[in-house]
C-alpha positions as CSV (number, residue, x, y, z in Angstrom):
1,M,132.3,117.0,93.6
2,S,129.5,115.3,95.1
3,V,129.3,112.0,96.5
4,P,127.0,109.7,98.5
5,E,127.8,108.4,101.8
6,P,127.1,104.1,102.3
7,V,123.7,102.9,102.6
8,G,123.3,103.2,106.3
9,T,120.9,101.3,109.3
10,T,121.1,101.8,113.0
11,D,121.4,99.1,115.6
12,E,117.2,98.8,115.9
13,Q,116.7,97.4,113.1
14,Q,113.9,94.5,112.2
15,P,112.7,93.1,109.6
16,I,110.1,94.6,107.3
17,I,107.7,91.7,105.5
18,S,103.8,93.5,106.2
19,A,102.8,94.8,102.4
20,V,102.5,98.5,102.3
21,S,100.0,100.1,99.8
22,R,100.2,103.1,101.6
23,F,102.9,105.7,103.2
24,T,103.7,108.7,104.6
25,V,106.5,111.5,103.6
26,L,107.9,114.7,105.3
27,T,110.4,116.7,103.3
28,V,111.7,119.0,105.9
29,N,114.8,121.7,105.1
30,T,116.6,121.0,108.4
31,H,118.8,124.3,109.0
32,K,121.7,122.4,110.2
33,G,120.0,121.9,113.7
34,F,120.6,125.5,114.1
35,T,116.7,127.8,114.7
36,A,116.1,130.1,112.0
37,L,118.8,133.0,112.9
38,N,121.0,130.7,113.8
39,R,120.9,131.6,117.6
40,R,119.9,127.8,118.6
41,F,121.2,124.4,118.3
42,I,117.9,123.1,118.3
43,L,118.6,119.3,116.2
44,P,116.8,117.4,119.5
45,E,114.1,119.1,119.0
46,L,114.0,119.0,115.7
47,R,114.5,115.2,115.8
48,E,111.4,115.0,118.1
49,A,109.1,116.8,116.1
50,V,109.9,114.6,112.7
51,R,109.8,111.6,115.3
52,S,105.6,112.9,116.1
53,V,104.7,112.7,112.6
54,S,106.2,109.0,112.1
55,A,106.7,109.5,108.2
56,D,108.0,106.3,106.6
57,V,110.3,108.6,104.7
58,V,111.9,111.6,105.9
59,F,113.6,113.8,103.1
60,L,116.0,116.7,104.2
61,Q,117.6,119.1,102.9
62,E,120.8,121.1,104.7
63,V,122.4,118.2,107.1
64,H,125.7,118.2,108.3
65,G,127.9,114.9,107.7
66,T,130.6,115.9,110.1
67,H,131.7,119.4,112.2
68,E,135.1,119.9,113.4
69,H,134.0,122.6,115.8
70,H,130.7,123.1,116.4
71,P,131.0,119.4,118.8
72,Q,133.8,121.6,120.7
73,R,130.6,125.0,120.7
74,Y,127.6,122.6,121.7
75,L,127.2,120.1,124.8
76,N,124.7,118.9,123.5
77,W,126.3,118.5,119.0
78,P,126.0,114.3,118.5
79,A,129.1,111.9,118.3
80,M,127.3,110.9,114.7
81,P,126.1,111.8,111.8
82,Q,123.0,114.9,112.3
83,Y,121.3,112.3,109.4
84,E,122.4,109.1,111.4
85,F,120.9,110.8,114.3
86,L,117.8,112.0,113.0
87,A,117.2,108.9,111.9
88,D,117.1,107.4,115.6
89,T,115.8,104.1,115.6
90,L,112.7,104.9,113.6
91,W,114.4,105.1,110.7
92,P,116.2,101.5,109.9
93,Q,117.7,102.9,106.6
94,F,119.1,106.2,105.6
95,A,121.3,107.7,103.4
96,Y,123.2,110.6,102.6
97,G,124.4,112.4,99.4
98,R,127.5,115.2,101.1
99,N,127.8,118.5,98.8
100,A,129.2,121.2,100.3
101,V,132.8,120.0,101.9
102,Y,134.6,122.3,103.5
103,P,137.4,122.9,106.2
104,A,135.2,122.5,109.2
105,G,132.9,119.5,107.2
106,D,129.9,119.3,104.8
107,H,126.3,119.1,104.9
108,G,124.4,117.8,102.1
109,N,120.9,116.4,101.2
110,A,119.9,112.9,103.1
111,L,117.1,110.5,102.8
112,L,115.5,108.8,105.9
113,S,112.9,104.8,105.5
114,K,111.5,102.6,107.2
115,F,111.5,100.4,103.7
116,Q,114.8,99.5,102.5
117,I,117.1,101.6,100.4
118,I,119.1,98.9,97.6
119,R,121.0,101.3,95.7
120,H,121.7,105.4,94.9
121,D,123.5,108.4,93.9
122,N,124.0,111.8,94.6
123,L,124.4,113.3,91.6
124,D,125.4,116.6,91.7
125,V,124.5,119.8,90.8
126,S,126.6,122.2,91.3
127,I,126.9,125.0,88.8
128,S,131.1,126.1,88.4
129,G,132.3,128.9,91.4
130,H,129.0,129.0,92.8
131,E,127.1,127.5,95.8
132,N,127.2,123.5,95.9
133,R,124.6,121.7,95.3
134,G,122.9,118.0,94.4
135,I,119.8,116.1,93.9
136,L,119.5,112.8,96.2
137,H,118.4,109.4,94.6
138,C,117.3,106.6,96.5
139,V,115.8,103.8,95.0
140,L,112.9,101.9,97.6
141,R,112.3,98.4,97.6
142,M,108.8,98.3,99.0
143,P,107.7,95.0,101.7
144,G,105.6,92.9,100.2
145,D,105.7,92.7,96.7
146,G,109.0,94.0,96.6
147,R,107.7,97.2,93.7
148,E,111.0,99.7,93.7
149,V,109.7,103.4,94.3
150,H,112.4,106.2,93.1
151,A,112.7,108.5,95.7
152,I,114.6,112.0,95.1
153,C,115.8,114.1,97.8
154,V,116.1,118.2,95.7
155,H,118.1,120.5,97.1
156,L,118.2,124.0,94.8
157,G,120.3,126.9,93.7
158,L,119.3,130.6,94.6
159,R,119.4,131.8,91.6
160,E,117.0,131.2,88.3
161,S,118.8,130.7,85.6
162,H,121.0,128.5,88.0
163,R,117.7,126.5,89.0
164,T,116.8,126.0,85.4
165,A,120.2,124.2,84.6
166,Q,119.8,122.2,87.7
167,L,116.3,120.9,87.1
168,K,116.8,120.2,83.3
169,L,119.4,117.9,84.8
170,L,116.9,116.3,86.9
171,T,114.6,116.0,84.2
172,Q,117.5,114.0,82.3
173,R,117.5,111.1,85.2
174,L,113.8,111.4,85.6
175,E,113.8,110.6,81.5
176,E,116.4,107.4,82.2
177,L,113.8,106.5,84.3
178,P,111.1,103.8,83.7
179,Q,107.6,105.2,82.2
180,D,105.4,103.8,84.4
181,A,108.5,103.5,87.7
182,P,107.0,105.3,91.0
183,V,108.6,108.3,91.8
184,V,108.6,110.5,94.5
185,V,110.3,113.9,93.8
186,A,110.8,116.1,97.3
187,G,112.6,118.9,98.5
188,D,113.6,122.5,98.9
189,F,113.5,123.6,95.2
190,N,114.1,127.6,96.1
191,D,110.9,128.7,92.9
192,W,109.3,131.0,94.2
193,R,108.2,132.4,90.9
194,L,106.8,129.1,90.1
195,R,108.8,128.5,86.8
196,A,109.9,124.4,87.7
197,E,106.7,123.7,86.9
198,A,107.8,123.8,83.0
199,L,110.0,121.5,82.7
200,L,108.3,119.5,85.2
201,Q,105.0,118.3,84.0
202,P,106.2,117.1,81.2
203,C,107.7,114.5,82.8
204,G,104.9,113.7,84.1
205,L,105.6,114.8,87.9
206,R,102.0,116.5,89.7
207,E,102.9,119.0,92.5
208,V,100.4,117.4,95.4
209,F,99.7,120.4,96.8
210,A,99.1,122.2,93.3
211,Q,96.7,119.5,92.4
212,L,94.1,119.9,95.2
213,H,94.4,123.5,95.8
214,G,95.3,124.9,92.9
215,K,99.0,126.2,93.9
216,P,102.1,124.6,96.0
217,A,102.0,125.6,99.7
218,R,104.0,128.7,101.8
219,S,106.5,127.3,103.2
220,F,108.8,130.4,103.6
221,P,109.8,131.5,106.2
222,A,108.6,129.2,108.8
223,R,106.8,131.4,110.8
224,W,104.6,133.5,108.5
225,P,104.7,131.5,105.3
226,A,105.2,133.6,102.0
227,L,106.9,131.7,99.4
228,R,106.2,128.8,97.7
229,L,109.3,127.1,97.7
230,D,109.5,123.4,99.1
231,R,107.6,120.9,96.9
232,I,106.7,117.2,96.7
233,Y,105.8,115.8,93.4
234,V,104.5,112.5,92.1
235,R,104.4,110.4,89.4
236,N,102.4,107.3,89.0
237,L,101.3,107.3,92.4
238,K,98.5,108.8,94.0
239,A,98.6,112.1,96.6
240,S,96.2,112.6,99.8
241,H,96.0,114.4,102.7
242,P,99.1,117.7,101.9
243,Q,99.9,119.0,105.0
244,V,102.0,122.5,106.1
245,L,103.7,122.0,109.6
246,A,103.6,125.2,110.3
247,A,103.1,125.6,113.8
248,R,103.9,125.5,117.3
249,P,107.1,123.3,117.4
250,W,107.9,123.4,113.7
251,S,107.7,127.4,113.2
252,H,110.7,127.5,115.8
253,L,112.8,124.8,113.9
254,S,114.1,125.7,111.4
255,D,113.7,128.9,108.5
256,H,111.5,126.3,106.7
257,A,107.7,124.5,107.4
258,P,108.2,120.7,106.7
259,L,105.3,119.6,104.6
260,S,104.0,116.1,104.7
261,V,101.7,113.7,101.9
262,E,100.2,110.5,102.2
263,I,100.9,108.3,99.0
264,E,99.5,104.9,97.8
265,L,100.7,102.8,95.2
């Protein structure tokens, strides 16, 4: 069963007191810290690339919580969970949703935030007997007026029937939220046939690239993006300047090209 890890803070946490009206979102499938073909462990380089964007909220998929054998194989394997290593000193708040658990360790989704995470839970959307998947739902308290923003990190299955069932669970969660609640949903939807829109639009979600360009962005494979797998959706928020980070170094750091967008409250 998927369970959330406790919300963490880095040792360098500083109070955030200035009100904000805009913030930047980044979503990236980290491929567990390895290059697309698993030939090289590149998590330290990935951390530097993520830091260079200076996003306020980072949605991560396929991030390791623990692994028993990798620290012996890779000299630069961090002594802490990957999401905490990526958070470093820039994101004082982080949450982890453990999805896949196996003898050697576990991996799942994570959220890094410059804003306070006041609560979170991990919705298990796994299909029995198949790959383990989860939806990490965090509630952020924004500086200043204390407005709450729902940040939902998604990694859906490879089979269309599984994705349909998982999207229905996501829509149920969205229906439980107040109609006027600001919501950002981002991650790896694996939806190359573009079927998610029919389920998500009735919930008020709007995909940020589709709003401006007519279709979600091409993000996979990272070196020659052809498939529109990764998405950023918003509800009760304005989005601008969506970008696909497909150039170097990103094209050599994962099998997915990250997406970023600026959000206005």
